[in-house]
Every structure is written in structure tokens, then in C-alpha cells.
PyMOL Python script that loads the backbone (N, CA, C, O; Angstrom):
from pymol import cmd

cmd.read_pdbstr("""\
ATOM      1  N   MET A   1       7.296   0.668 -11.854  1.00  0.00           N
ATOM      2  CA  MET A   1       7.783  -0.657 -11.590  1.00  0.00           C
ATOM      3  C   MET A   1       6.591  -1.575 -11.335  1.00  0.00           C
ATOM      4  O   MET A   1       5.637  -1.200 -10.653  1.00  0.00           O
ATOM      5  N   VAL A   2       6.660  -2.758 -11.882  1.00  0.00           N
ATOM      6  CA  VAL A   2       5.600  -3.736 -11.694  1.00  0.00           C
ATOM      7  C   VAL A   2       6.217  -4.978 -11.075  1.00  0.00           C
ATOM      8  O   VAL A   2       7.247  -5.470 -11.536  1.00  0.00           O
ATOM      9  N   SER A   3       5.578  -5.477 -10.030  1.00  0.00           N
ATOM     10  CA  SER A   3       6.020  -6.710  -9.387  1.00  0.00           C
ATOM     11  C   SER A   3       4.859  -7.680  -9.387  1.00  0.00           C
ATOM     12  O   SER A   3       3.705  -7.274  -9.246  1.00  0.00           O
ATOM     13  N   ALA A   4       5.153  -8.955  -9.541  1.00  0.00           N
ATOM     14  CA  ALA A   4       4.112  -9.983  -9.515  1.00  0.00           C
ATOM     15  C   ALA A   4       4.434 -10.988  -8.416  1.00  0.00           C
ATOM     16  O   ALA A   4       5.579 -11.413  -8.258  1.00  0.00           O
ATOM     17  N   TYR A   5       3.418 -11.356  -7.670  1.00  0.00           N
ATOM     18  CA  TYR A   5       3.563 -12.321  -6.587  1.00  0.00           C
ATOM     19  C   TYR A   5       2.438 -13.334  -6.685  1.00  0.00           C
ATOM     20  O   TYR A   5       1.292 -12.971  -6.948  1.00  0.00           O
ATOM     21  N   ARG A   6       2.756 -14.594  -6.476  1.00  0.00           N
ATOM     22  CA  ARG A   6       1.729 -15.625  -6.450  1.00  0.00           C
ATOM     23  C   ARG A   6       1.034 -15.567  -5.093  1.00  0.00           C
ATOM     24  O   ARG A   6       1.682 -15.577  -4.047  1.00  0.00           O
ATOM     25  N   LEU A   7      -0.298 -15.505  -5.130  1.00  0.00           N
ATOM     26  CA  LEU A   7      -1.065 -15.457  -3.885  1.00  0.00           C
ATOM     27  C   LEU A   7      -1.030 -16.813  -3.208  1.00  0.00           C
ATOM     28  O   LEU A   7      -1.115 -17.855  -3.858  1.00  0.00           O
ATOM     29  N   ARG A   8      -0.904 -16.780  -1.884  1.00  0.00           N
ATOM     30  CA  ARG A   8      -0.867 -18.018  -1.103  1.00  0.00           C
ATOM     31  C   ARG A   8      -2.236 -18.241  -0.474  1.00  0.00           C
ATOM     32  O   ARG A   8      -2.682 -17.437   0.345  1.00  0.00           O
ATOM     33  N   PRO A   9      -2.913 -19.339  -0.856  1.00  0.00           N
ATOM     34  CA  PRO A   9      -4.251 -19.612  -0.326  1.00  0.00           C
ATOM     35  C   PRO A   9      -4.268 -19.611   1.197  1.00  0.00           C
ATOM     36  O   PRO A   9      -3.435 -20.243   1.847  1.00  0.00           O
ATOM     37  N   GLY A  10      -5.238 -18.885   1.749  1.00  0.00           N
ATOM     38  CA  GLY A  10      -5.396 -18.830   3.194  1.00  0.00           C
ATOM     39  C   GLY A  10      -4.406 -17.941   3.908  1.00  0.00           C
ATOM     40  O   GLY A  10      -4.518 -17.761   5.121  1.00  0.00           O
ATOM     41  N   VAL A  11      -3.438 -17.376   3.203  1.00  0.00           N
ATOM     42  CA  VAL A  11      -2.413 -16.535   3.825  1.00  0.00           C
ATOM     43  C   VAL A  11      -2.553 -15.089   3.372  1.00  0.00           C
ATOM     44  O   VAL A  11      -2.617 -14.181   4.201  1.00  0.00           O
ATOM     45  N   ASP A  12      -2.599 -14.871   2.069  1.00  0.00           N
ATOM     46  CA  ASP A  12      -2.680 -13.516   1.532  1.00  0.00           C
ATOM     47  C   ASP A  12      -4.125 -13.026   1.575  1.00  0.00           C
ATOM     48  O   ASP A  12      -5.026 -13.663   1.029  1.00  0.00           O
ATOM     49  N   VAL A  13      -4.330 -11.896   2.226  1.00  0.00           N
ATOM     50  CA  VAL A  13      -5.682 -11.387   2.423  1.00  0.00           C
ATOM     51  C   VAL A  13      -5.861  -9.954   1.925  1.00  0.00           C
ATOM     52  O   VAL A  13      -6.961  -9.407   2.004  1.00  0.00           O
ATOM     53  N   LEU A  14      -4.798  -9.344   1.415  1.00  0.00           N
ATOM     54  CA  LEU A  14      -4.863  -7.944   1.015  1.00  0.00           C
ATOM     55  C   LEU A  14      -4.058  -7.733  -0.253  1.00  0.00           C
ATOM     56  O   LEU A  14      -2.938  -8.230  -0.375  1.00  0.00           O
ATOM     57  N   LEU A  15      -4.622  -7.003  -1.189  1.00  0.00           N
ATOM     58  CA  LEU A  15      -3.910  -6.592  -2.392  1.00  0.00           C
ATOM     59  C   LEU A  15      -3.752  -5.085  -2.315  1.00  0.00           C
ATOM     60  O   LEU A  15      -4.744  -4.357  -2.260  1.00  0.00           O
ATOM     61  N   LEU A  16      -2.509  -4.609  -2.310  1.00  0.00           N
ATOM     62  CA  LEU A  16      -2.217  -3.179  -2.239  1.00  0.00           C
ATOM     63  C   LEU A  16      -1.403  -2.794  -3.462  1.00  0.00           C
ATOM     64  O   LEU A  16      -0.310  -3.314  -3.682  1.00  0.00           O
ATOM     65  N   LEU A  17      -1.939  -1.886  -4.248  1.00  0.00           N
ATOM     66  CA  LEU A  17      -1.252  -1.368  -5.424  1.00  0.00           C
ATOM     67  C   LEU A  17      -0.935   0.094  -5.166  1.00  0.00           C
ATOM     68  O   LEU A  17      -1.777   0.843  -4.671  1.00  0.00           O
ATOM     69  N   GLY A  18       0.272   0.491  -5.500  1.00  0.00           N
ATOM     70  CA  GLY A  18       0.651   1.880  -5.287  1.00  0.00           C
ATOM     71  C   GLY A  18       1.723   2.320  -6.259  1.00  0.00           C
ATOM     72  O   GLY A  18       2.478   1.502  -6.784  1.00  0.00           O
ATOM     73  N   THR A  19       1.781   3.608  -6.490  1.00  0.00           N
ATOM     74  CA  THR A  19       2.814   4.161  -7.359  1.00  0.00           C
ATOM     75  C   THR A  19       4.153   4.187  -6.613  1.00  0.00           C
ATOM     76  O   THR A  19       4.207   3.988  -5.400  1.00  0.00           O
ATOM     77  N   ASP A  20       5.213   4.434  -7.354  1.00  0.00           N
ATOM     78  CA  ASP A  20       6.526   4.522  -6.723  1.00  0.00           C
ATOM     79  C   ASP A  20       6.580   5.654  -5.711  1.00  0.00           C
ATOM     80  O   ASP A  20       7.383   5.616  -4.778  1.00  0.00           O
ATOM     81  N   GLY A  21       5.735   6.657  -5.885  1.00  0.00           N
ATOM     82  CA  GLY A  21       5.672   7.749  -4.909  1.00  0.00           C
ATOM     83  C   GLY A  21       5.266   7.259  -3.530  1.00  0.00           C
ATOM     84  O   GLY A  21       5.729   7.788  -2.519  1.00  0.00           O
ATOM     85  N   LEU A  22       4.410   6.259  -3.482  1.00  0.00           N
ATOM     86  CA  LEU A  22       3.997   5.684  -2.199  1.00  0.00           C
ATOM     87  C   LEU A  22       5.129   4.870  -1.592  1.00  0.00           C
ATOM     88  O   LEU A  22       5.443   5.016  -0.411  1.00  0.00           O
ATOM     89  N   PHE A  23       5.739   4.017  -2.396  1.00  0.00           N
ATOM     90  CA  PHE A  23       6.694   3.049  -1.865  1.00  0.00           C
ATOM     91  C   PHE A  23       8.134   3.556  -1.767  1.00  0.00           C
ATOM     92  O   PHE A  23       9.019   2.817  -1.337  1.00  0.00           O
ATOM     93  N   GLU A  24       8.374   4.792  -2.155  1.00  0.00           N
ATOM     94  CA  GLU A  24       9.725   5.357  -1.998  1.00  0.00           C
ATOM     95  C   GLU A  24      10.111   5.441  -0.525  1.00  0.00           C
ATOM     96  O   GLU A  24      11.267   5.198  -0.177  1.00  0.00           O
ATOM     97  N   PHE A  25       9.169   5.778   0.336  1.00  0.00           N
ATOM     98  CA  PHE A  25       9.454   5.933   1.758  1.00  0.00           C
ATOM     99  C   PHE A  25       8.591   5.036   2.635  1.00  0.00           C
ATOM    100  O   PHE A  25       8.477   5.267   3.838  1.00  0.00           O
ATOM    101  N   CYS A  26       7.992   4.031   2.049  1.00  0.00           N
ATOM    102  CA  CYS A  26       7.097   3.137   2.776  1.00  0.00           C
ATOM    103  C   CYS A  26       7.265   1.741   2.190  1.00  0.00           C
ATOM    104  O   CYS A  26       6.989   1.541   1.007  1.00  0.00           O
ATOM    105  N   ASN A  27       7.711   0.773   2.985  1.00  0.00           N
ATOM    106  CA  ASN A  27       7.894  -0.562   2.421  1.00  0.00           C
ATOM    107  C   ASN A  27       6.585  -1.349   2.414  1.00  0.00           C
ATOM    108  O   ASN A  27       5.632  -1.002   3.111  1.00  0.00           O
ATOM    109  N   ASN A  28       6.557  -2.399   1.626  1.00  0.00           N
ATOM    110  CA  ASN A  28       5.347  -3.206   1.444  1.00  0.00           C
ATOM    111  C   ASN A  28       4.794  -3.720   2.763  1.00  0.00           C
ATOM    112  O   ASN A  28       3.591  -3.637   3.010  1.00  0.00           O
ATOM    113  N   THR A  29       5.658  -4.245   3.601  1.00  0.00           N
ATOM    114  CA  THR A  29       5.233  -4.865   4.850  1.00  0.00           C
ATOM    115  C   THR A  29       4.588  -3.857   5.794  1.00  0.00           C
ATOM    116  O   THR A  29       3.533  -4.130   6.365  1.00  0.00           O
ATOM    117  N   SER A  30       5.213  -2.700   5.962  1.00  0.00           N
ATOM    118  CA  SER A  30       4.640  -1.715   6.881  1.00  0.00           C
ATOM    119  C   SER A  30       3.343  -1.127   6.326  1.00  0.00           C
ATOM    120  O   SER A  30       2.415  -0.861   7.090  1.00  0.00           O
ATOM    121  N   ALA A  31       3.265  -0.921   5.012  1.00  0.00           N
ATOM    122  CA  ALA A  31       2.041  -0.378   4.409  1.00  0.00           C
ATOM    123  C   ALA A  31       0.885  -1.359   4.576  1.00  0.00           C
ATOM    124  O   ALA A  31      -0.201  -0.968   5.006  1.00  0.00           O
ATOM    125  N   ALA A  32       1.104  -2.619   4.242  1.00  0.00           N
ATOM    126  CA  ALA A  32       0.051  -3.632   4.385  1.00  0.00           C
ATOM    127  C   ALA A  32      -0.318  -3.813   5.850  1.00  0.00           C
ATOM    128  O   ALA A  32      -1.497  -3.931   6.184  1.00  0.00           O
ATOM    129  N   GLY A  33       0.677  -3.834   6.723  1.00  0.00           N
ATOM    130  CA  GLY A  33       0.424  -3.985   8.153  1.00  0.00           C
ATOM    131  C   GLY A  33      -0.425  -2.854   8.704  1.00  0.00           C
ATOM    132  O   GLY A  33      -1.327  -3.083   9.509  1.00  0.00           O
ATOM    133  N   GLN A  34      -0.138  -1.635   8.270  1.00  0.00           N
ATOM    134  CA  GLN A  34      -0.920  -0.489   8.732  1.00  0.00           C
ATOM    135  C   GLN A  34      -2.369  -0.603   8.271  1.00  0.00           C
ATOM    136  O   GLN A  34      -3.287  -0.331   9.045  1.00  0.00           O
ATOM    137  N   LEU A  35      -2.584  -1.004   7.019  1.00  0.00           N
ATOM    138  CA  LEU A  35      -3.951  -1.137   6.519  1.00  0.00           C
ATOM    139  C   LEU A  35      -4.702  -2.270   7.211  1.00  0.00           C
ATOM    140  O   LEU A  35      -5.890  -2.140   7.508  1.00  0.00           O
ATOM    141  N   LEU A  36      -4.016  -3.373   7.467  1.00  0.00           N
ATOM    142  CA  LEU A  36      -4.671  -4.483   8.154  1.00  0.00           C
ATOM    143  C   LEU A  36      -5.012  -4.108   9.599  1.00  0.00           C
ATOM    144  O   LEU A  36      -6.043  -4.524  10.128  1.00  0.00           O
ATOM    145  N   LYS A  37      -4.142  -3.323  10.227  1.00  0.00           N
ATOM    146  CA  LYS A  37      -4.371  -2.895  11.611  1.00  0.00           C
ATOM    147  C   LYS A  37      -5.500  -1.867  11.688  1.00  0.00           C
ATOM    148  O   LYS A  37      -6.385  -1.971  12.537  1.00  0.00           O
ATOM    149  N   ASP A  38      -5.463  -0.874  10.796  1.00  0.00           N
ATOM    150  CA  ASP A  38      -6.436   0.217  10.826  1.00  0.00           C
ATOM    151  C   ASP A  38      -7.761  -0.135  10.154  1.00  0.00           C
ATOM    152  O   ASP A  38      -8.767   0.544  10.360  1.00  0.00           O
ATOM    153  N   GLY A  39      -7.758  -1.191   9.356  1.00  0.00           N
ATOM    154  CA  GLY A  39      -8.943  -1.540   8.569  1.00  0.00           C
ATOM    155  C   GLY A  39      -8.869  -0.858   7.215  1.00  0.00           C
ATOM    156  O   GLY A  39      -8.358   0.255   7.094  1.00  0.00           O
ATOM    157  N   LEU A  40      -9.372  -1.522   6.219  1.00  0.00           N
ATOM    158  CA  LEU A  40      -9.306  -0.986   4.865  1.00  0.00           C
ATOM    159  C   LEU A  40     -10.452  -0.001   4.645  1.00  0.00           C
ATOM    160  O   LEU A  40     -11.625  -0.373   4.659  1.00  0.00           O
ATOM    161  N   SER A  41     -10.086   1.253   4.444  1.00  0.00           N
ATOM    162  CA  SER A  41     -11.068   2.308   4.200  1.00  0.00           C
ATOM    163  C   SER A  41     -10.392   3.410   3.403  1.00  0.00           C
ATOM    164  O   SER A  41      -9.168   3.446   3.277  1.00  0.00           O
ATOM    165  N   VAL A  42     -11.194   4.293   2.876  1.00  0.00           N
ATOM    166  CA  VAL A  42     -10.653   5.443   2.149  1.00  0.00           C
ATOM    167  C   VAL A  42      -9.763   6.267   3.069  1.00  0.00           C
ATOM    168  O   VAL A  42      -8.687   6.706   2.662  1.00  0.00           O
ATOM    169  N   SER A  43     -10.198   6.479   4.294  1.00  0.00           N
ATOM    170  CA  SER A  43      -9.406   7.300   5.224  1.00  0.00           C
ATOM    171  C   SER A  43      -8.080   6.615   5.570  1.00  0.00           C
ATOM    172  O   SER A  43      -7.070   7.297   5.738  1.00  0.00           O
ATOM    173  N   ALA A  44      -8.062   5.297   5.679  1.00  0.00           N
ATOM    174  CA  ALA A  44      -6.814   4.578   5.974  1.00  0.00           C
ATOM    175  C   ALA A  44      -5.842   4.704   4.798  1.00  0.00           C
ATOM    176  O   ALA A  44      -4.643   4.886   5.006  1.00  0.00           O
ATOM    177  N   LEU A  45      -6.349   4.609   3.568  1.00  0.00           N
ATOM    178  CA  LEU A  45      -5.490   4.788   2.387  1.00  0.00           C
ATOM    179  C   LEU A  45      -4.991   6.228   2.288  1.00  0.00           C
ATOM    180  O   LEU A  45      -3.830   6.462   1.954  1.00  0.00           O
ATOM    181  N   GLU A  46      -5.864   7.189   2.575  1.00  0.00           N
ATOM    182  CA  GLU A  46      -5.446   8.588   2.551  1.00  0.00           C
ATOM    183  C   GLU A  46      -4.365   8.854   3.586  1.00  0.00           C
ATOM    184  O   GLU A  46      -3.419   9.594   3.315  1.00  0.00           O
ATOM    185  N   GLU A  47      -4.489   8.265   4.762  1.00  0.00           N
ATOM    186  CA  GLU A  47      -3.484   8.427   5.816  1.00  0.00           C
ATOM    187  C   GLU A  47      -2.150   7.832   5.382  1.00  0.00           C
ATOM    188  O   GLU A  47      -1.102   8.437   5.609  1.00  0.00           O
ATOM    189  N   LEU A  48      -2.177   6.662   4.764  1.00  0.00           N
ATOM    190  CA  LEU A  48      -0.960   6.018   4.274  1.00  0.00           C
ATOM    191  C   LEU A  48      -0.270   6.909   3.236  1.00  0.00           C
ATOM    192  O   LEU A  48       0.947   7.092   3.280  1.00  0.00           O
ATOM    193  N   CYS A  49      -1.043   7.452   2.317  1.00  0.00           N
ATOM    194  CA  CYS A  49      -0.483   8.347   1.300  1.00  0.00           C
ATOM    195  C   CYS A  49       0.044   9.636   1.927  1.00  0.00           C
ATOM    196  O   CYS A  49       1.089  10.140   1.515  1.00  0.00           O
ATOM    197  N   GLN A  50      -0.662  10.170   2.909  1.00  0.00           N
ATOM    198  CA  GLN A  50      -0.228  11.399   3.573  1.00  0.00           C
ATOM    199  C   GLN A  50       1.101  11.192   4.304  1.00  0.00           C
ATOM    200  O   GLN A  50       1.978  12.055   4.264  1.00  0.00           O
ATOM    201  N   GLN A  51       1.243  10.057   4.963  1.00  0.00           N
ATOM    202  CA  GLN A  51       2.508   9.765   5.655  1.00  0.00           C
ATOM    203  C   GLN A  51       3.667   9.714   4.665  1.00  0.00           C
ATOM    204  O   GLN A  51       4.748  10.235   4.938  1.00  0.00           O
ATOM    205  N   SER A  52       3.435   9.087   3.520  1.00  0.00           N
ATOM    206  CA  SER A  52       4.473   9.022   2.499  1.00  0.00           C
ATOM    207  C   SER A  52       4.775  10.409   1.951  1.00  0.00           C
ATOM    208  O   SER A  52       5.937  10.747   1.725  1.00  0.00           O
ATOM    209  N   ARG A  53       3.736  11.216   1.736  1.00  0.00           N
ATOM    210  CA  ARG A  53       3.906  12.589   1.248  1.00  0.00           C
ATOM    211  C   ARG A  53       4.751  13.410   2.227  1.00  0.00           C
ATOM    212  O   ARG A  53       5.620  14.173   1.805  1.00  0.00           O
ATOM    213  N   GLU A  54       4.499  13.258   3.521  1.00  0.00           N
ATOM    214  CA  GLU A  54       5.276  13.983   4.540  1.00  0.00           C
ATOM    215  C   GLU A  54       6.741  13.552   4.533  1.00  0.00           C
ATOM    216  O   GLU A  54       7.637  14.380   4.695  1.00  0.00           O
ATOM    217  N   ARG A  55       6.977  12.267   4.347  1.00  0.00           N
ATOM    218  CA  ARG A  55       8.371  11.775   4.289  1.00  0.00           C
ATOM    219  C   ARG A  55       9.083  12.331   3.070  1.00  0.00           C
ATOM    220  O   ARG A  55      10.257  12.693   3.145  1.00  0.00           O
ATOM    221  N   TRP A  56       8.370  12.404   1.927  1.00  0.00           N
ATOM    222  CA  TRP A  56       8.948  13.004   0.725  1.00  0.00           C
ATOM    223  C   TRP A  56       9.347  14.446   1.004  1.00  0.00           C
ATOM    224  O   TRP A  56      10.462  14.859   0.687  1.00  0.00           O
ATOM    225  N   THR A  57       8.438  15.209   1.596  1.00  0.00           N
ATOM    226  CA  THR A  57       8.676  16.630   1.857  1.00  0.00           C
ATOM    227  C   THR A  57       9.899  16.831   2.743  1.00  0.00           C
ATOM    228  O   THR A  57      10.720  17.711   2.484  1.00  0.00           O
ATOM    229  N   LYS A  58      10.019  16.019   3.783  1.00  0.00           N
ATOM    230  CA  LYS A  58      11.150  16.144   4.711  1.00  0.00           C
ATOM    231  C   LYS A  58      12.476  15.785   4.057  1.00  0.00           C
ATOM    232  O   LYS A  58      13.514  16.329   4.432  1.00  0.00           O
ATOM    233  N   SER A  59      12.460  14.881   3.088  1.00  0.00           N
ATOM    234  CA  SER A  59      13.713  14.424   2.486  1.00  0.00           C
ATOM    235  C   SER A  59      14.126  15.253   1.271  1.00  0.00           C
ATOM    236  O   SER A  59      15.257  15.137   0.800  1.00  0.00           O
ATOM    237  N   SER A  60      13.226  16.083   0.762  1.00  0.00           N
ATOM    238  CA  SER A  60      13.485  16.854  -0.452  1.00  0.00           C
ATOM    239  C   SER A  60      14.024  18.236  -0.099  1.00  0.00           C
ATOM    240  O   SER A  60      13.482  18.914   0.775  1.00  0.00           O
ATOM    241  N   PHE A  61      15.091  18.652  -0.778  1.00  0.00           N
ATOM    242  CA  PHE A  61      15.679  19.959  -0.469  1.00  0.00           C
ATOM    243  C   PHE A  61      14.744  21.100  -0.855  1.00  0.00           C
ATOM    244  O   PHE A  61      14.832  22.178  -0.268  1.00  0.00           O
ATOM    245  N   ASN A  62      13.850  20.899  -1.824  1.00  0.00           N
ATOM    246  CA  ASN A  62      12.924  21.964  -2.202  1.00  0.00           C
ATOM    247  C   ASN A  62      11.462  21.553  -1.973  1.00  0.00           C
ATOM    248  O   ASN A  62      10.547  22.136  -2.554  1.00  0.00           O
ATOM    249  N   GLU A  63      11.259  20.550  -1.123  1.00  0.00           N
ATOM    250  CA  GLU A  63       9.939  20.049  -0.747  1.00  0.00           C
ATOM    251  C   GLU A  63       9.135  19.513  -1.931  1.00  0.00           C
ATOM    252  O   GLU A  63       7.904  19.515  -1.903  1.00  0.00           O
ATOM    253  N   THR A  64       9.837  19.050  -2.977  1.00  0.00           N
ATOM    254  CA  THR A  64       9.185  18.420  -4.119  1.00  0.00           C
ATOM    255  C   THR A  64       8.709  17.035  -3.711  1.00  0.00           C
ATOM    256  O   THR A  64       9.426  16.288  -3.044  1.00  0.00           O
ATOM    257  N   VAL A  65       7.484  16.700  -4.122  1.00  0.00           N
ATOM    258  CA  VAL A  65       6.897  15.412  -3.777  1.00  0.00           C
ATOM    259  C   VAL A  65       6.436  14.730  -5.056  1.00  0.00           C
ATOM    260  O   VAL A  65       5.791  15.353  -5.899  1.00  0.00           O
ATOM    261  N   ASP A  66       6.768  13.448  -5.203  1.00  0.00           N
ATOM    262  CA  ASP A  66       6.299  12.661  -6.339  1.00  0.00           C
ATOM    263  C   ASP A  66       4.808  12.402  -6.184  1.00  0.00           C
ATOM    264  O   ASP A  66       4.267  12.510  -5.084  1.00  0.00           O
ATOM    265  N   ASP A  67       4.145  12.061  -7.279  1.00  0.00           N
ATOM    266  CA  ASP A  67       2.732  11.714  -7.173  1.00  0.00           C
ATOM    267  C   ASP A  67       2.591  10.425  -6.360  1.00  0.00           C
ATOM    268  O   ASP A  67       3.434   9.532  -6.439  1.00  0.00           O
ATOM    269  N   ILE A  68       1.531  10.347  -5.591  1.00  0.00           N
ATOM    270  CA  ILE A  68       1.300   9.203  -4.706  1.00  0.00           C
ATOM    271  C   ILE A  68      -0.134   8.733  -4.906  1.00  0.00           C
ATOM    272  O   ILE A  68      -1.085   9.474  -4.659  1.00  0.00           O
ATOM    273  N   THR A  69      -0.272   7.497  -5.353  1.00  0.00           N
ATOM    274  CA  THR A  69      -1.578   6.903  -5.576  1.00  0.00           C
ATOM    275  C   THR A  69      -1.584   5.499  -5.015  1.00  0.00           C
ATOM    276  O   THR A  69      -0.605   4.766  -5.156  1.00  0.00           O
ATOM    277  N   ALA A  70      -2.689   5.115  -4.374  1.00  0.00           N
ATOM    278  CA  ALA A  70      -2.801   3.775  -3.809  1.00  0.00           C
ATOM    279  C   ALA A  70      -4.223   3.264  -3.951  1.00  0.00           C
ATOM    280  O   ALA A  70      -5.185   4.030  -3.901  1.00  0.00           O
ATOM    281  N   ILE A  71      -4.336   1.973  -4.127  1.00  0.00           N
ATOM    282  CA  ILE A  71      -5.629   1.296  -4.155  1.00  0.00           C
ATOM    283  C   ILE A  71      -5.433  -0.046  -3.462  1.00  0.00           C
ATOM    284  O   ILE A  71      -4.383  -0.674  -3.596  1.00  0.00           O
ATOM    285  N   ALA A  72      -6.434  -0.476  -2.732  1.00  0.00           N
ATOM    286  CA  ALA A  72      -6.307  -1.737  -1.997  1.00  0.00           C
ATOM    287  C   ALA A  72      -7.628  -2.490  -2.040  1.00  0.00           C
ATOM    288  O   ALA A  72      -8.700  -1.905  -2.187  1.00  0.00           O
ATOM    289  N   ALA A  73      -7.515  -3.802  -1.908  1.00  0.00           N
ATOM    290  CA  ALA A  73      -8.709  -4.659  -1.872  1.00  0.00           C
ATOM    291  C   ALA A  73      -8.449  -5.808  -0.916  1.00  0.00           C
ATOM    292  O   ALA A  73      -7.364  -6.389  -0.893  1.00  0.00           O
ATOM    293  N   VAL A  74      -9.461  -6.120  -0.134  1.00  0.00           N
ATOM    294  CA  VAL A  74      -9.405  -7.302   0.719  1.00  0.00           C
ATOM    295  C   VAL A  74      -9.750  -8.492  -0.158  1.00  0.00           C
ATOM    296  O   VAL A  74     -10.718  -8.445  -0.918  1.00  0.00           O
ATOM    297  N   LEU A  75      -8.970  -9.554  -0.059  1.00  0.00           N
ATOM    298  CA  LEU A  75      -9.194 -10.751  -0.862  1.00  0.00           C
ATOM    299  C   LEU A  75     -10.016 -11.753  -0.063  1.00  0.00           C
ATOM    300  O   LEU A  75      -9.574 -12.218   0.987  1.00  0.00           O
ATOM    301  N   PRO A  76     -11.199 -12.088  -0.547  1.00  0.00           N
ATOM    302  CA  PRO A  76     -12.011 -13.074   0.176  1.00  0.00           C
ATOM    303  C   PRO A  76     -11.326 -14.435   0.185  1.00  0.00           C
ATOM    304  O   PRO A  76     -10.827 -14.883  -0.848  1.00  0.00           O
ATOM    305  N   ALA A  77     -11.296 -15.082   1.320  1.00  0.00           N
ATOM    306  CA  ALA A  77     -10.605 -16.364   1.470  1.00  0.00           C
ATOM    307  C   ALA A  77     -11.138 -17.416   0.511  1.00  0.00           C
ATOM    308  O   ALA A  77     -10.358 -18.216  -0.007  1.00  0.00           O
ATOM    309  N   GLU A  78     -12.447 -17.440   0.257  1.00  0.00           N
ATOM    310  CA  GLU A  78     -12.999 -18.475  -0.604  1.00  0.00           C
ATOM    311  C   GLU A  78     -12.509 -18.344  -2.044  1.00  0.00           C
ATOM    312  O   GLU A  78     -12.451 -19.349  -2.753  1.00  0.00           O
ATOM    313  N   ASN A  79     -12.153 -17.139  -2.503  1.00  0.00           N
ATOM    314  CA  ASN A  79     -11.656 -16.953  -3.849  1.00  0.00           C
ATOM    315  C   ASN A  79     -10.198 -17.391  -3.998  1.00  0.00           C
ATOM    316  O   ASN A  79      -9.750 -17.675  -5.109  1.00  0.00           O
ATOM    317  N   LEU A  80      -9.462 -17.447  -2.902  1.00  0.00           N
ATOM    318  CA  LEU A  80      -8.052 -17.835  -2.983  1.00  0.00           C
ATOM    319  C   LEU A  80      -7.883 -19.320  -3.261  1.00  0.00           C
ATOM    320  O   LEU A  80      -6.804 -19.744  -3.674  1.00  0.00           O
ATOM    321  N   HIS A  81      -8.911 -20.113  -3.048  1.00  0.00           N
ATOM    322  CA  HIS A  81      -8.786 -21.554  -3.213  1.00  0.00           C
ATOM    323  C   HIS A  81      -9.195 -22.028  -4.606  1.00  0.00           C
ATOM    324  O   HIS A  81      -9.122 -23.225  -4.884  1.00  0.00           O
ATOM    325  N   ARG A  82      -9.615 -21.143  -5.470  1.00  0.00           N
ATOM    326  CA  ARG A  82      -9.988 -21.531  -6.832  1.00  0.00           C
ATOM    327  C   ARG A  82      -8.742 -21.696  -7.680  1.00  0.00           C
ATOM    328  O   ARG A  82      -7.764 -20.970  -7.498  1.00  0.00           O
ATOM    329  N   PRO A  83      -8.769 -22.653  -8.611  1.00  0.00           N
ATOM    330  CA  PRO A  83      -7.582 -22.855  -9.496  1.00  0.00           C
ATOM    331  C   PRO A  83      -7.351 -21.717 -10.439  1.00  0.00           C
ATOM    332  O   PRO A  83      -6.406 -21.750 -11.227  1.00  0.00           O
TER     333      PRO A  83
END
""", "prot")
cmd.dss("prot")
cmd.show_as("cartoon", "prot")
cmd.util.cbc("prot")
cmd.orient("prot")
């Protein structure tokens, strides 16, 4: 699934891309909030993916887990103001 959102200058500061495996048990707001709170790092992304993986395992009758991939980038404020 692909979603497109217009960035809001001075408001949007994080771009988070993830597979459906990530967002099946993790909504956009909580995922972005966790990364903003913990800081954007490889370990923070790995933790986010691990939490989703654990939720998949608990909800699956045979512990099958979908693939989970995530990438994130902090958006510099000065770039948001360009046309």
C-alpha cells in the first residue's frame, strides 16, 4: 500500500516508510511518536520493528510473521520551505 501526504512546512519533521508488516500492529502516530521520543537511530528503528514482530507472533495461531521493514529520515526545517 502506498499513501501520499503533503508535507506541512514547519510541522512535519519525520518521514517514516514501512512495509505493511510494520503497520499491521503499529499505527502511524504511535510509530512516529516513538521515534521522535527515542531519537532517530538504527536501534530505535530495530526496536520499532521488533515490537511489531512480537505483536504479529502473539496474534498468529502458528506464530507466522510478515516481513517488517522500516526506514526513516529527519526532515530539515529549511528544506520544508522550498517550493
